N, C-alpha and C positions, 0 to 999 in steps of 0.2 A: 111146617120144616122140610125143603125137596131134597132128597138124597143127598148131595153132595154136599149140602149145607151138612146135615146130619153127621155125614161120613168125616167129613172136617173137622168140628166140631168132637168129636170121637177121635180122629188122630191126635188133637192137640189137646185135651181136657185132661186137668180143669182148666178151663179159660182162666184168664189172670182176673184181680181183685185190684179196686183201685190202686191200692197202696201198692201191690207189686207194679204197675204200668207208672206209678210216679217215681219210684224210686229208676226203674228202667230208664225211665227221661231224664231225672237227676243225672246220670251216667252215662245218657248218651244226650246232652241239650244241644247240638246241631245236628240230630238225626232227620233227615230229608228223607223224599222220595220222590219219584216221576212218578206222574200218573195223569191216565188221558179220560177223558169222556168219547165212548164211543156206541151207536147207537149196537143195538141186540145181536149179538152174533156177527158182526162186522166190523169188529177190528182189523185197524190196517198198519196202520206205523204211529209210533211216540215222537213224533214230528206233524203232527196236525194242528190247525186252529181250535182243538180240544185238549191239546197238552197243557199243561203244568209242572213247568222241568221246575227238579229243585226245590221244593214247598214240604213245608210242616204238614202232616197229616188234618190233623185239626183245622188248622186255618183253609187248607184247601176244601174240606167237606164240607163249613159251616160257610165259609162264602161260594161257595158253587150248589148250596144242598136244592135248586130249584132244577137241575141237569139231572137230577137224579128223579124229582116227578116230571120230569119231562121222560122220565124212561130209558134214558141211559144209565149203560153201563161203568163204574170207575173200576181202571183198568191202574195198580198200584206194582212197582217193579223200584230197584236200588237204582238210584242217582245213578247216572248212565249205565246200565249196564245192559238194560231190555228183560231182566228177571229180578225177580225177589230171592233173597236168602232166604231158606224155610226159619231162619232160626228169628224173623219178624213175623211170621204169618197169627201165632199168639196174638204177638203186641196188638197187630192190625185190627184183628176183630175184636178182640177185648174194647180198641179205642172206639173203634165206627161200632157198638153194642150201645158203648159209654154215649155218646153222640144222639144214636139213637134213641134211649130211653124217653130222652126230653120228648122228641116228637112222636113219641111212640108209633116207630113205624119198625118192622120186622126186618129180616134181610137175611139176603142168599149169598150165600159162598161159596168159590170153587176154584181148582186155580186150573189154570190154562195158558199152554204157550211160557210155564216158570210163571205166570205172574198171577196175583190174589186178582179176582173180578167180587165186586160187590154188588147187587142191584137192591132194590127196595123188592120185596116179597110182596107184587101183585095181587094173588091171588091166596093169601094168608086169612084163615078165619081168625074167632078170636082164641080158637086149643091152637093154633099154629102160631100164635103170638105169644100164649102162652107158655106150650112148649120152649120157647125161641128163646123168650126171658131169661126162663127158669137154669137155662145155661148159661146166661149172666148175672144172678144174681146175687151172688154174693159181691158183683161190682159194688153197688151200693155198699152191703152189709160186713162186708172184705173178710166175709167166712165163705168158705168152701163148706159144702153141704158134707161133706166122706172127710174132713180134717177133725179131729177130737181136739174142741177151741181149745178147751181146759177149764171154761163156766160148770160151776155149781150147779147141779139137776135141782139141788134145791132149792125155792124159790127165794126167798131172805139172804140166803148166802151169795146169791147170783147175784143178786141188785147189789150187797155189799161191795161183791167182785169187782162188778162193773162200775161201781160209783167210786172205786181206787185208780179203776184204771183211769175213769177220767180224768180225776183230781191229779193224778199223775200227767196225763196228755194234761193235762192245763197250764199247769204248773211248767211242764218242758217249753209249750206255746207263748206264755206269758213269759217267760225269759226273752223267747224270741223276740217275739214281734211287739215287747211293751202293751200301751193301748190301745192297738191295731186289733188286739185279740179278744174275742166276747166268751165268755167262757163259759165252758159247757157246748161251745162250738155251738148253739142257739141263736134266733134269732132272737132281738130283746121282748121282754114280758111289754108285751100292748093289752094283757086281758088288765092288770097292774096299777099301767101306767098312770100320772094325772092328767086331764085333757086341759 
């Protein structure tokens, strides 16, 4: 992991969980950003043919992922401001890491000209990627390493506790979504299904 990425992660640690991201997005449903893809170290303007003004960050990254693969940097700022409010940095870093977990791609982050700049870490080896994704481990688990989760140490008690939490969650989701919700939030049981 490069130094600017390490520094930013330390500055904004702990990175957000998926639950925090989801809650933030529920409260900020219309949150859009201006983005520009630029060749490395040659950002010129927010008004270029590689600009995507007023976009949802997930949409633009998924839609333009090939630009990353082609070596472009993604510059992100607040809509119509040409700079990014620091309160969005941890959100954007966490969302970007969440998107890239599926691609198994490590990222570099830096702040330049008051914008967040994101690139694929092409020099990353297995150790770098492990180090990078460990910072975002809790995206998937919903737990931060340094937070007391309240899960009992005893394995049997922990299992009962987690089962109860899952059942409560299932009940809430069942009430909300009805038949659309799969209890246990699991894939259907294909092992025991009849052919």
